[in-house]
C-alpha atoms as a printed R data frame, in Angstrom:
    type eleno elety resid chain resno       x       y       z
1   ATOM     1    CA   PRO     A     1  42.999  12.466   2.340
2   ATOM     2    CA   ASP     A     2  39.380  12.193   3.724
3   ATOM     3    CA   PHE     A     3  38.107   9.609   0.849
4   ATOM     4    CA   GLN     A     4  40.765   6.891   1.733
5   ATOM     5    CA   ILE     A     5  39.416   7.090   5.684
6   ATOM     6    CA   LEU     A     6  36.039   6.381   4.836
7   ATOM     7    CA   PRO     A     7  34.901   3.081   4.325
8   ATOM     8    CA   ALA     A     8  33.254   4.048   0.836
9   ATOM     9    CA   GLY     A     9  34.670   7.339  -0.487
10  ATOM    10    CA   ASP     A    10  32.160  10.143  -1.550
11  ATOM    11    CA   GLN     A    11  29.346   7.020  -1.137
12  ATOM    12    CA   THR     A    12  29.590   7.292   2.390
13  ATOM    13    CA   ALA     A    13  26.524   7.650   3.962
14  ATOM    14    CA   ILE     A    14  27.573  10.388   6.958
15  ATOM    15    CA   GLY     A    15  24.767  10.211   9.334
16  ATOM    16    CA   GLU     A    16  22.138  12.391  10.668
17  ATOM    17    CA   LYS     A    17  23.330  15.893   9.977
18  ATOM    18    CA   GLY     A    18  26.760  14.925   9.991
19  ATOM    19    CA   VAL     A    19  27.483  13.495  12.406
20  ATOM    20    CA   ASN     A    20  29.647  11.374  11.914
21  ATOM    21    CA   LEU     A    21  32.441  13.334  10.352
22  ATOM    22    CA   SER     A    22  34.486  16.365  12.304
23  ATOM    23    CA   GLY     A    23  33.847  20.037  10.887
24  ATOM    24    CA   GLY     A    24  37.243  20.320   8.520
25  ATOM    25    CA   GLN     A    25  35.595  17.021   6.324
26  ATOM    26    CA   LYS     A    26  32.285  18.837   6.562
27  ATOM    27    CA   ALA     A    27  33.496  21.490   4.904
28  ATOM    28    CA   ARG     A    28  35.498  20.084   2.731
29  ATOM    29    CA   ILE     A    29  32.572  17.712   1.732
30  ATOM    30    CA   GLN     A    30  30.265  21.273   1.301
31  ATOM    31    CA   LEU     A    31  33.464  22.515  -0.663
32  ATOM    32    CA   ALA     A    32  33.377  19.235  -3.065
33  ATOM    33    CA   ARG     A    33  29.298  19.856  -3.227
34  ATOM    34    CA   ALA     A    34  29.569  23.549  -4.443
35  ATOM    35    CA   VAL     A    35  31.983  21.960  -7.207
36  ATOM    36    CA   TYR     A    36  30.157  19.401  -8.279
37  ATOM    37    CA   SER     A    37  27.192  22.233  -9.043
38  ATOM    38    CA   ASP     A    38  29.244  23.369 -11.115
39  ATOM    39    CA   LYS     A    39  28.630  27.231 -11.102
40  ATOM    40    CA   ASP     A    40  30.471  30.093 -12.313
41  ATOM    41    CA   ILE     A    41  30.493  32.001  -9.076
42  ATOM    42    CA   TYR     A    42  31.386  30.371  -5.954
43  ATOM    43    CA   ILE     A    43  31.565  31.907  -2.334
44  ATOM    44    CA   LEU     A    44  33.824  29.916   0.185
45  ATOM    45    CA   ASP     A    45  33.791  30.645   3.776
46  ATOM    46    CA   ASP     A    46  37.420  29.579   3.678
47  ATOM    47    CA   PRO     A    47  37.024  25.749   3.915
48  ATOM    48    CA   LEU     A    48  40.508  24.719   3.830
49  ATOM    49    CA   SER     A    49  41.755  26.894   6.135
50  ATOM    50    CA   ALA     A    50  42.151  24.351   9.096
51  ATOM    51    CA   VAL     A    51  44.283  21.747   6.863
52  ATOM    52    CA   ASP     A    52  47.903  21.190   5.499
53  ATOM    53    CA   ALA     A    53  48.772  22.477   2.525
54  ATOM    54    CA   HIS     A    54  49.168  18.848   1.229
55  ATOM    55    CA   VAL     A    55  45.574  18.134   2.077
56  ATOM    56    CA   GLY     A    56  45.105  21.394   0.600
57  ATOM    57    CA   ARG     A    57  46.328  20.769  -2.796
58  ATOM    58    CA   LYS     A    58  44.628  17.760  -2.301
59  ATOM    59    CA   GLY     A    59  41.188  19.303  -1.701
60  ATOM    60    CA   THR     A    60  41.805  21.850  -4.549
61  ATOM    61    CA   ASN     A    61  43.397  20.103  -7.117
62  ATOM    62    CA   ASP     A    62  41.690  16.513  -6.450
63  ATOM    63    CA   ILE     A    63  38.073  15.584  -6.270
64  ATOM    64    CA   SER     A    64  37.417  11.512  -6.613
65  ATOM    65    CA   ALA     A    65  35.108   9.739  -6.832
66  ATOM    66    CA   THR     A    66  33.560   5.720  -6.127
67  ATOM    67    CA   GLN     A    67  31.928   4.511  -7.787
68  ATOM    68    CA   ALA     A    68  29.774   1.439  -4.516
69  ATOM    69    CA   GLY     A    69  30.944   0.256  -0.865
70  ATOM    70    CA   LYS     A    70  29.905   0.352   2.315
71  ATOM    71    CA   GLN     A    71  28.233   2.614   4.951
72  ATOM    72    CA   ILE     A    72  28.655   3.928   7.855
73  ATOM    73    CA   LEU     A    73  25.391   3.462   8.729
74  ATOM    74    CA   THR     A    74  23.110   0.468   9.485
75  ATOM    75    CA   GLU     A    75  21.333  -1.309   7.398
76  ATOM    76    CA   GLU     A    76  18.028  -2.403   8.940
77  ATOM    77    CA   GLU     A    77  17.119  -6.065   9.742
78  ATOM    78    CA   PHE     A    78  14.377  -7.742  10.843
79  ATOM    79    CA   GLU     A    79  13.733 -11.032  12.444
80  ATOM    80    CA   THR     A    80  12.516 -14.028  10.552
81  ATOM    81    CA   GLY     A    81  10.492 -17.285  12.125
82  ATOM    82    CA   ALA     A    82   7.602 -16.798  14.917
83  ATOM    83    CA   VAL     A    83   7.637 -14.664  18.284
84  ATOM    84    CA   PRO     A    84   8.956 -16.259  21.116
85  ATOM    85    CA   TRP     A    85   6.075 -17.586  23.208
86  ATOM    86    CA   SER     A    86   8.596 -15.955  26.731
87  ATOM    87    CA   GLN     A    87   8.046 -12.480  24.143
88  ATOM    88    CA   TYR     A    88   3.991 -13.239  24.978
89  ATOM    89    CA   MET     A    89   4.206 -14.811  28.659
90  ATOM    90    CA   GLN     A    90   6.264 -11.694  29.386
91  ATOM    91    CA   PHE     A    91   3.061  -9.139  28.075
92  ATOM    92    CA   PHE     A    92   0.897 -11.021  30.017
93  ATOM    93    CA   LEU     A    93   2.218 -10.880  33.140
94  ATOM    94    CA   THR     A    94   3.420  -7.514  32.379
95  ATOM    95    CA   LEU     A    95  -0.778  -6.848  31.701
96  ATOM    96    CA   VAL     A    96  -1.554  -9.142  35.721
97  ATOM    97    CA   ALA     A    97   0.519  -6.844  36.977
98  ATOM    98    CA   LEU     A    98  -0.667  -3.645  35.870
99  ATOM    99    CA   ASN     A    99  -4.385  -4.771  36.797
100 ATOM   100    CA   TRP     A   100  -2.438  -6.235  40.270
101 ATOM   101    CA   TRP     A   101  -1.488  -2.503  41.752
102 ATOM   102    CA   LEU     A   102  -3.696  -1.500  40.465
103 ATOM   103    CA   GLY     A   103  -6.313  -3.388  42.249
104 ATOM   104    CA   ILE     A   104  -4.071  -2.414  45.578
105 ATOM   105    CA   ILE     A   105  -4.182   1.657  44.877
106 ATOM   106    CA   GLY     A   106  -7.794   1.260  44.711
107 ATOM   107    CA   SER     A   107  -8.780  -0.981  47.191
108 ATOM   108    CA   GLU     A   108  -6.035   0.564  50.416
109 ATOM   109    CA   TYR     A   109  -6.358   5.257  49.524
110 ATOM   110    CA   ASN     A   110  -8.517   6.865  48.504
111 ATOM   111    CA   PHE     A   111  -8.714   8.583  45.521
112 ATOM   112    CA   SER     A   112 -10.426  11.730  46.223
113 ATOM   113    CA   LYS     A   113  -7.585  12.560  48.899
114 ATOM   114    CA   ILE     A   114  -4.688  11.950  46.313
115 ATOM   115    CA   SER     A   115  -3.836  14.864  44.973
116 ATOM   116    CA   TYR     A   116  -4.590  15.401  40.840
117 ATOM   117    CA   HIS     A   117  -0.976  15.209  40.002
118 ATOM   118    CA   TRP     A   118  -0.350  12.082  41.800
119 ATOM   119    CA   LYS     A   119  -3.441  10.231  39.768
120 ATOM   120    CA   ILE     A   120  -1.735  12.133  36.092
121 ATOM   121    CA   TRP     A   121   1.650  10.118  37.204
122 ATOM   122    CA   ILE     A   122  -0.358   6.930  37.923
123 ATOM   123    CA   TYR     A   123  -1.633   6.639  35.366
124 ATOM   124    CA   ILE     A   124   1.182   8.237  33.287
125 ATOM   125    CA   MET     A   125   2.869   4.607  35.014
126 ATOM   126    CA   ALA     A   126   0.160   2.779  34.381
127 ATOM   127    CA   TYR     A   127   0.004   2.705  30.411
128 ATOM   128    CA   GLY     A   128   4.055   3.458  29.847
129 ATOM   129    CA   VAL     A   129   5.344   0.866  31.345
130 ATOM   130    CA   ILE     A   130   6.752   0.226  28.075
131 ATOM   131    CA   LEU     A   131   7.751   3.304  26.653
132 ATOM   132    CA   ILE     A   132   9.856   3.754  29.711
133 ATOM   133    CA   LEU     A   133  11.430   0.801  29.281
134 ATOM   134    CA   MET     A   134  12.184   1.511  25.771
135 ATOM   135    CA   ILE     A   135  13.467   5.496  26.143
136 ATOM   136    CA   THR     A   136  15.606   3.980  29.067
137 ATOM   137    CA   HIS     A   137  17.684   1.687  27.260
138 ATOM   138    CA   SER     A   138  18.051   4.729  24.705
139 ATOM   139    CA   ILE     A   139  19.184   7.047  26.774
140 ATOM   140    CA   PHE     A   140  22.038   4.406  27.884
141 ATOM   141    CA   ALA     A   141  22.633   3.133  24.894
142 ATOM   142    CA   PRO     A   142  26.459   3.934  24.206
143 ATOM   143    CA   ASN     A   143  26.979   6.725  21.575
144 ATOM   144    CA   SER     A   144  28.098   4.413  18.898
145 ATOM   145    CA   PHE     A   145  24.823   3.138  18.637
146 ATOM   146    CA   PHE     A   146  23.034   6.088  17.744
147 ATOM   147    CA   ASP     A   147  25.996   7.217  14.961
148 ATOM   148    CA   THR     A   148  25.163   3.739  12.835
149 ATOM   149    CA   THR     A   149  21.060   4.773  13.634
150 ATOM   150    CA   PRO     A   150  18.864   6.608  12.172
151 ATOM   151    CA   LEU     A   151  16.746   9.513  14.310
152 ATOM   152    CA   GLY     A   152  13.586   7.709  12.117
153 ATOM   153    CA   ARG     A   153  14.365   4.118  12.748
154 ATOM   154    CA   ILE     A   154  14.336   5.634  16.665
155 ATOM   155    CA   LEU     A   155  10.982   7.398  16.235
156 ATOM   156    CA   ASN     A   156   9.387   4.453  14.234
157 ATOM   157    CA   ARG     A   157  10.096   1.883  16.582
158 ATOM   158    CA   LEU     A   158   8.833   4.463  19.643
159 ATOM   159    CA   THR     A   159   5.305   5.340  17.898
160 ATOM   160    CA   GLY     A   160   4.226   2.829  15.461
161 ATOM   161    CA   ASP     A   161   5.227  -0.061  16.856
162 ATOM   162    CA   LEU     A   162   5.033   1.048  20.434
163 ATOM   163    CA   THR     A   163   0.754   1.557  18.745
164 ATOM   164    CA   MET     A   164   0.717  -1.786  17.458
165 ATOM   165    CA   VAL     A   165   1.536  -3.110  21.406
166 ATOM   166    CA   ASP     A   166  -0.290  -1.029  23.180
167 ATOM   167    CA   GLN     A   167  -3.675  -0.716  21.031
168 ATOM   168    CA   MET     A   168  -4.107  -3.787  18.674
169 ATOM   169    CA   LEU     A   169  -1.878  -6.368  20.582
170 ATOM   170    CA   TYR     A   170  -3.714  -6.946  23.385
171 ATOM   171    CA   THR     A   171  -6.975  -7.416  21.277
172 ATOM   172    CA   LEU     A   172  -6.449  -9.735  18.370
173 ATOM   173    CA   LEU     A   173  -5.124 -11.936  21.155
174 ATOM   174    CA   ALA     A   174  -8.247 -11.990  22.887
175 ATOM   175    CA   GLN     A   175  -9.792 -12.705  19.979
176 ATOM   176    CA   VAL     A   176  -7.290 -15.103  18.491
177 ATOM   177    CA   ILE     A   177  -8.734 -16.287  22.265
178 ATOM   178    CA   TRP     A   178 -11.982 -16.326  21.814
179 ATOM   179    CA   ILE     A   179 -12.267 -17.654  18.081
180 ATOM   180    CA   CYS     A   180  -9.991 -20.806  19.394
181 ATOM   181    CA   ILE     A   181 -12.217 -21.666  21.775
182 ATOM   182    CA   GLY     A   182 -15.560 -21.857  20.482
183 ATOM   183    CA   PHE     A   183 -13.623 -23.096  17.895
184 ATOM   184    CA   ILE     A   184 -13.373 -26.074  19.821
185 ATOM   185    CA   GLY     A   185 -16.706 -25.935  21.294
186 ATOM   186    CA   GLN     A   186 -18.737 -26.104  18.148
187 ATOM   187    CA   ILE     A   187 -16.368 -28.694  16.906
188 ATOM   188    CA   VAL     A   188 -17.426 -31.133  19.897
189 ATOM   189    CA   ILE     A   189 -21.033 -29.920  19.906
190 ATOM   190    CA   ILE     A   190 -20.576 -31.201  16.576
191 ATOM   191    CA   SER     A   191 -19.184 -34.558  17.032
192 ATOM   192    CA   ILE     A   192 -21.000 -35.510  20.076
193 ATOM   193    CA   ASN     A   193 -24.523 -34.938  17.640
194 ATOM   194    CA   THR     A   194 -22.470 -36.145  14.837
195 ATOM   195    CA   PRO     A   195 -19.607 -38.212  15.642
196 ATOM   196    CA   ILE     A   196 -19.460 -39.232  11.772
197 ATOM   197    CA   PHE     A   197 -18.575 -35.656  11.707
198 ATOM   198    CA   LEU     A   198 -14.858 -36.930  12.701
199 ATOM   199    CA   ALA     A   199 -13.761 -38.500   9.599
200 ATOM   200    CA   ILE     A   200 -14.165 -34.698   7.882
201 ATOM   201    CA   GLY     A   201 -13.377 -32.775  10.928
202 ATOM   202    CA   ILE     A   202 -10.081 -33.833  11.866
203 ATOM   203    CA   PRO     A   203  -8.964 -33.709   7.992
204 ATOM   204    CA   ALA     A   204  -9.869 -30.604   8.057
205 ATOM   205    CA   VAL     A   205  -8.542 -29.286  11.110
206 ATOM   206    CA   LEU     A   206  -5.135 -30.764  10.261
207 ATOM   207    CA   THR     A   207  -5.141 -28.721   6.556
208 ATOM   208    CA   TYR     A   208  -6.585 -25.360   8.103
209 ATOM   209    CA   TYR     A   209  -3.767 -25.760  10.871
210 ATOM   210    CA   ILE     A   210  -0.885 -26.455   8.271
211 ATOM   211    CA   VAL     A   211  -2.311 -23.963   5.914
212 ATOM   212    CA   ASN     A   212  -2.638 -21.557   8.472
213 ATOM   213    CA   LYS     A   213   1.325 -21.906   9.263
214 ATOM   214    CA   LEU     A   214   2.398 -21.125   5.626
215 ATOM   215    CA   TYR     A   215   0.368 -18.043   5.924
216 ATOM   216    CA   SER     A   216   1.666 -16.871   9.286
217 ATOM   217    CA   ARG     A   217   5.248 -17.316   8.295
218 ATOM   218    CA   ALA     A   218   4.898 -14.921   5.216
219 ATOM   219    CA   SER     A   219   1.911 -12.852   6.885
220 ATOM   220    CA   ARG     A   220   4.736 -11.905   9.847
221 ATOM   221    CA   ASN     A   221   7.765 -10.974   7.652
222 ATOM   222    CA   PHE     A   222   5.142  -8.875   5.460
223 ATOM   223    CA   GLN     A   223   4.936  -6.870   8.728
224 ATOM   224    CA   ARG     A   224   8.374  -7.224   9.178
225 ATOM   225    CA   MET     A   225   8.910  -6.092   5.934
226 ATOM   226    CA   GLU     A   226   6.175  -2.691   6.073
227 ATOM   227    CA   SER     A   227   7.102  -1.790   9.571
228 ATOM   228    CA   ILE     A   228  11.187  -1.021   8.592
229 ATOM   229    CA   SER     A   229   9.721   0.553   5.077
230 ATOM   230    CA   ARG     A   230   8.666   3.332   7.634
231 ATOM   231    CA   SER     A   231  12.037   4.472   9.471
232 ATOM   232    CA   PRO     A   232  13.751   5.731   5.772
233 ATOM   233    CA   ILE     A   233  10.133   7.932   5.182
234 ATOM   234    CA   ILE     A   234  11.043   9.412   8.742
235 ATOM   235    CA   SER     A   235  14.473   9.926   8.734
236 ATOM   236    CA   LEU     A   236  14.043  11.526   5.425
237 ATOM   237    CA   TYR     A   237  11.829  13.886   6.711
238 ATOM   238    CA   GLY     A   238  13.262  15.198   9.602
239 ATOM   239    CA   GLU     A   239  17.224  15.371   7.719
240 ATOM   240    CA   THR     A   240  14.594  18.184   5.454
241 ATOM   241    CA   VAL     A   241  13.133  20.204   7.998
242 ATOM   242    CA   ASN     A   242  15.208  19.707  10.478
243 ATOM   243    CA   GLY     A   243  18.434  22.042  10.735
244 ATOM   244    CA   ALA     A   244  20.079  23.516   7.434
245 ATOM   245    CA   GLY     A   245  18.056  20.738   5.272
246 ATOM   246    CA   LEU     A   246  16.144  22.924   3.099
247 ATOM   247    CA   SER     A   247  18.816  25.650   2.996
248 ATOM   248    CA   THR     A   248  20.854  22.819   1.715
249 ATOM   249    CA   ILE     A   249  18.653  21.524  -0.961
250 ATOM   250    CA   ARG     A   250  17.637  24.812  -2.250
251 ATOM   251    CA   ALA     A   251  20.960  25.685  -2.651
252 ATOM   252    CA   PHE     A   252  21.819  23.180  -4.682
253 ATOM   253    CA   LYS     A   253  19.213  22.988  -6.988
254 ATOM   254    CA   LEU     A   254  17.968  19.477  -5.468
255 ATOM   255    CA   GLU     A   255  14.493  19.810  -4.690
256 ATOM   256    CA   ASP     A   256  13.648  17.388  -7.804
257 ATOM   257    CA   VAL     A   257  16.381  14.950  -6.564
258 ATOM   258    CA   TRP     A   258  15.321  14.786  -3.120
259 ATOM   259    CA   ARG     A   259  11.515  14.592  -4.198
260 ATOM   260    CA   GLN     A   260  12.134  11.536  -6.157
261 ATOM   261    CA   LYS     A   261  14.066  10.566  -3.500
262 ATOM   262    CA   PHE     A   262  11.216  10.979  -1.082
263 ATOM   263    CA   TYR     A   263   8.839   9.028  -3.781
264 ATOM   264    CA   ASN     A   264  11.083   5.822  -4.332
265 ATOM   265    CA   LEU     A   265  10.861   5.226  -0.031
266 ATOM   266    CA   VAL     A   266   7.345   6.162  -0.179
267 ATOM   267    CA   ASP     A   267   6.890   3.564  -3.156
268 ATOM   268    CA   LEU     A   268   8.707   0.774  -1.684
269 ATOM   269    CA   TRP     A   269   6.825   1.416   1.658
270 ATOM   270    CA   ALA     A   270   3.614   1.422  -1.079
271 ATOM   271    CA   VAL     A   271   4.418  -1.681  -2.068
272 ATOM   272    CA   ARG     A   272   4.762  -4.015   0.894
273 ATOM   273    CA   PHE     A   273   1.949  -3.013   2.705
274 ATOM   274    CA   VAL     A   274  -0.458  -3.299  -0.381
275 ATOM   275    CA   LEU     A   275   1.765  -7.426  -0.020
276 ATOM   276    CA   PHE     A   276   1.243  -7.142   4.343
277 ATOM   277    CA   ALA     A   277  -2.794  -6.333   3.226
278 ATOM   278    CA   GLN     A   278  -3.694  -8.153   0.329
279 ATOM   279    CA   GLY     A   279  -1.862 -11.304   2.505
280 ATOM   280    CA   LYS     A   280  -4.472 -10.122   5.355
281 ATOM   281    CA   MET     A   281  -7.529 -10.607   2.175
282 ATOM   282    CA   TRP     A   282  -5.865 -14.217   2.062
283 ATOM   283    CA   GLY     A   283  -5.776 -15.503   4.689
284 ATOM   284    CA   THR     A   284 -10.305 -14.241   5.552
285 ATOM   285    CA   LEU     A   285 -10.891 -15.679   1.986
286 ATOM   286    CA   TYR     A   286  -9.239 -18.764   3.230
287 ATOM   287    CA   GLY     A   287 -10.714 -18.586   6.238
288 ATOM   288    CA   SER     A   288 -14.641 -17.739   5.483
289 ATOM   289    CA   ILE     A   289 -13.758 -20.811   2.624
290 ATOM   290    CA   ALA     A   290 -12.956 -22.802   5.215
291 ATOM   291    CA   SER     A   291 -15.754 -22.016   7.035
292 ATOM   292    CA   ALA     A   292 -18.222 -22.940   3.781
293 ATOM   293    CA   VAL     A   293 -16.664 -26.250   4.249
294 ATOM   294    CA   LEU     A   294 -18.033 -26.944   7.564
295 ATOM   295    CA   MET     A   295 -21.325 -25.697   7.741
296 ATOM   296    CA   GLY     A   296 -22.047 -27.309   4.084
297 ATOM   297    CA   SER     A   297 -20.441 -30.538   5.595
298 ATOM   298    CA   VAL     A   298 -22.391 -30.540   8.597
299 ATOM   299    CA   VAL     A   299 -25.706 -30.064   6.746
300 ATOM   300    CA   ILE     A   300 -25.161 -33.332   4.323
301 ATOM   301    CA   LEU     A   301 -23.900 -35.443   7.681
302 ATOM   302    CA   GLY     A   302 -26.455 -33.849   9.071
303 ATOM   303    CA   TRP     A   303 -29.285 -34.478   6.233
304 ATOM   304    CA   PHE     A   304 -27.986 -38.000   6.316
305 ATOM   305    CA   PHE     A   305 -27.171 -39.438   9.401
306 ATOM   306    CA   MET     A   306 -28.975 -37.311  12.339
307 ATOM   307    CA   ASP     A   307 -33.117 -36.496  13.866
308 ATOM   308    CA   SER     A   308 -33.847 -33.179  14.261
309 ATOM   309    CA   ALA     A   309 -32.835 -31.949  17.041
310 ATOM   310    CA   ALA     A   310 -29.795 -33.171  16.975
311 ATOM   311    CA   PHE     A   311 -29.651 -31.282  13.539
312 ATOM   312    CA   SER     A   312 -30.345 -28.699  14.710
313 ATOM   313    CA   VAL     A   313 -27.920 -28.067  17.000
314 ATOM   314    CA   SER     A   314 -24.843 -29.023  14.210
315 ATOM   315    CA   VAL     A   315 -26.487 -26.623  11.865
316 ATOM   316    CA   MET     A   316 -26.184 -23.681  14.641
317 ATOM   317    CA   ALA     A   317 -23.107 -25.010  16.156
318 ATOM   318    CA   ALA     A   318 -21.739 -24.355  12.422
319 ATOM   319    CA   PHE     A   319 -23.502 -21.474  12.175
320 ATOM   320    CA   THR     A   320 -22.093 -19.775  15.322
321 ATOM   321    CA   PHE     A   321 -18.691 -20.781  14.013
322 ATOM   322    CA   ALA     A   322 -18.997 -19.806   9.806
323 ATOM   323    CA   VAL     A   323 -20.406 -16.365  11.506
């Protein structure tokens, strides 16, 4: 019987468009759905003609149900911990290689003599290296990967995550590097003019580093949780609008059930997005407090231990960092 073959009986996730089922199993599942709907009249297109008498008798006489079990589809997981430095290094090497290659192309070839189609191809190659690698790995993935991975999860990786890498990662890394260099420079300037500031500055920097490590750990997990929460929404939308999704939902009058399922997924994503946004706001607030403490320390120490010229330079450096 089908329920004994499937790992979780009628609670088994069968994948998009029933990709994990045979033709006969699809027909028998539709029959079970029709019987569960408790209608007065059923119009059947001989769904049990392809099975033997034993299975047919079971299908017509018994409708089994289980209450819990596993799923064929794998649940999306996210990694924990910091991103390895090797991945950052690979990203930087890719940027350097792209700029180097574009520089060679620009210096050795006259772009006015290159055809329009070749220009488009060069631009696509320069922008889509990571996308091409992702698509290539997806195309050559084994069939079991597509049987256990919903389409929404793949689309989420190719859209939201790739947009983050292409548009935001480079800008955010540049800002982080700029802020770190500026912070070190301001600390050096203030320490030269006010050596006693080191008694406050060193513990403050260590405290900021420890708290930032804790914040980064929580923020990474919140962002990863928010990212994987988008995949079920995309998958549900694809199942609804593609194929016979809408027809099946309307035939069995499951509009309210399907709508509530969509609301639940959106609510889960919204909760995780709010957690991620609140974490960012907490990080911003903590940075503002640290800047205020630094500014106040410089002003107080400078008032008692510096002349007017050194005091002005130190206050200006602290104010620049705070802003």
